[in-house]
C-alpha positions, -999 to +999 in steps of 0.1 A: +000+000+000+027+024+010+048+016-021+019+022-045+011+055-028+047+067-032+046+056-069+014+075-075+028+107-059+060+102-081+039+099-113+018+129-104+049+149-098+064+140-131+031+149-149+030+183-132+066+190-141+060+180-177+029+202-179+048+231-165+081+229-184+076+209-216+061+233-242+042+207-263+027+191-232+019+225-218+001+235-250-019+203-250-028+205-213-039+241-216-061+233-245-077+201-231-076+199-193-103+215-172-097+249-157-100+237-122-072+212-127-050+237-144-055+262-116-043+236-091-009+234-108-007+271-116-016+272-153-043+290-172-064+275-200-060+288-235-082+318-243-103+321-275-075+339-294-049+312-286-073+285-297-081+304-329-045+309-336-038+271-332-067+263-356-054+288-383-019+274-379-030+238-383-050+248-414-021+266-430+002+236-424-024+212-440-027+236-470+010+239-474+014+201-474-014+197-499+001+223-522+036+207-520+020+173-529+002+189-558+034+205-571+053+172-567+027+154-588+028+181-615+066+179-616+065+141-622 
């Protein structure tokens, strides 16, 4: 019982550290975890502008890939 409790605390500590200091994990957590949980670890959820920026960025990346594929097909 005591060993499993220590392991659980260790895993939670690693997760909190990853959310705080690893940028991709932080971005994912701020976009997907509930505000109450983020508040416990000292983070804020993404606001509407950050979410919109992410959506636009993803759309631009997909469009770029599609255009590159199309250019490659035309070349061959």
